[in-house]
C-alpha positions in Angstrom: 79.3 124.9 83.0 79.2 128.1 81.0 79.8 131.3 82.9 81.1 129.8 86.2 84.5 130.9 87.4 87.1 128.1 87.8 87.4 126.4 91.2 90.5 127.4 93.0 92.9 124.6 94.0 93.2 123.9 97.7 97.0 124.4 97.7 99.6 125.8 95.4 99.7 123.2 92.6 100.0 125.6 89.7 96.7 124.2 88.4 98.5 121.0 87.5 96.5 118.0 88.6 99.7 115.9 88.7 100.9 118.1 91.5 97.8 117.7 93.7 98.1 115.9 97.0 95.4 113.4 96.1 97.0 112.6 92.8 100.4 112.0 94.4 98.9 109.9 97.1 97.1 107.8 94.5 100.3 107.5 92.5 102.2 106.2 95.6 99.3 103.8 96.3 99.4 102.5 92.8 103.1 101.9 93.0 102.7 100.1 96.3 99.8 98.0 95.0 101.8 97.1 91.8 104.8 96.0 93.8 102.6 94.0 96.2 100.7 92.3 93.4 103.9 91.1 91.8 105.4 89.9 95.1 102.3 88.2 96.3 101.7 86.4 93.0 104.7 84.3 93.8 102.9 83.2 97.0 99.6 82.5 95.3 97.9 85.4 96.9 96.2 88.6 95.9 96.5 91.8 97.9 93.0 91.4 99.5 93.8 87.8 100.5 97.1 88.9 102.0 95.4 91.7 103.9 92.8 89.2 105.2 95.5 86.8 106.4 97.4 89.7 108.1 94.3 90.9 109.9 93.3 87.4 111.0 96.8 86.7 112.4 96.4 89.8 114.6 92.7 89.3 115.4 91.6 85.7 115.0 87.9 85.0 115.0 86.8 88.1 113.1 83.6 88.0 111.2 83.3 88.5 107.4 81.9 92.0 107.9 84.6 93.0 110.3 87.3 91.6 107.9 85.8 93.5 105.0 85.9 96.8 106.9 89.5 96.1 108.1 90.8 95.3 104.6 88.9 98.1 102.7 86.7 95.8 100.6 83.0 95.2 100.3 81.3 92.4 102.2 80.6 90.8 98.8 84.2 91.0 97.8 85.3 89.6 101.2 83.0 86.6 100.5 85.0 85.8 97.4 88.3 86.4 99.2 87.2 84.0 102.0 86.1 81.3 99.7 89.4 81.4 97.9 91.4 81.3 101.1 89.2 78.5 102.5 89.5 76.4 99.3 93.3 76.9 99.5 93.3 75.6 103.1 94.6 78.9 104.5 91.7 79.7 106.8 88.9 77.8 108.5 85.4 78.7 109.5 82.8 76.6 111.2 79.9 75.5 108.9 77.4 76.7 111.5 77.4 78.9 114.6 75.2 78.5 117.7 74.1 82.2 117.8 73.9 84.8 115.0 75.2 84.5 111.5 78.8 85.5 111.9 81.2 82.6 111.4 84.5 83.3 113.2 87.5 82.8 111.0 91.0 81.6 111.9 94.2 80.8 110.1 95.2 77.2 109.5 98.8 76.2 110.1 99.3 76.4 106.3 97.7 79.9 106.4 100.3 81.0 109.0 103.1 79.5 106.9 102.0 81.2 103.7 101.5 84.5 105.6 105.0 84.4 107.1 106.5 83.8 103.7 104.4 86.5 102.1 105.2 88.9 104.9 108.9 88.8 104.1 108.2 90.0 100.6 105.7 92.6 101.6 107.8 94.0 104.5 110.8 94.2 102.1 108.6 96.4 99.8 107.5 98.6 102.7 111.2 98.9 103.7 112.1 100.0 100.2 109.3 102.6 100.3 110.1 104.0 103.8 113.9 103.9 103.2 113.3 106.7 100.7 112.3 108.9 103.6 114.6 110.2 106.3 113.9 108.3 109.5 113.2 111.5 111.4 110.5 112.4 108.9 108.7 109.0 108.9 106.9 109.5 112.2 105.6 112.9 111.0 104.5 111.5 107.7 102.5 108.7 109.5 100.9 111.3 111.8 100.1 113.5 108.7 98.3 110.5 107.1 96.3 109.9 110.3 95.3 113.6 110.4 94.3 113.6 106.7 92.2 110.4 107.3 90.5 112.0 110.4 89.8 115.2 108.4 88.0 113.2 105.7 86.1 110.9 108.1 84.7 113.8 110.1 
């Protein structure tokens, strides 16, 4: 827009977008996602499918909508994820429910087996990532992530 002064950056980034916090966070996320995509492919899973299995292992019986929120995908995308997992025999859902529309989902024994194998690969990736940070700084970094999340959700 003509005549408007430039917007000041929220931190000293020398007006270089590659130095901005958001850019660096996205870059770290992209590196994590790429490493997870590669590792999970060997287990026949996508990142959203793996996330769904992880959440269901911790909280069996969740509804599709709750799983979508917990794994950061839309309900429509979660429908696709669930169909794939169900077709592969990794989850089970009742065909009908007595009340409401939510069909509680649980892992099958095969789903638990695949999850355990995939966890080894994913946890090794997380260890590689966190080993790059001094242990005394990791707790502070996690707290900072939580503070940034709360600041954006307010």
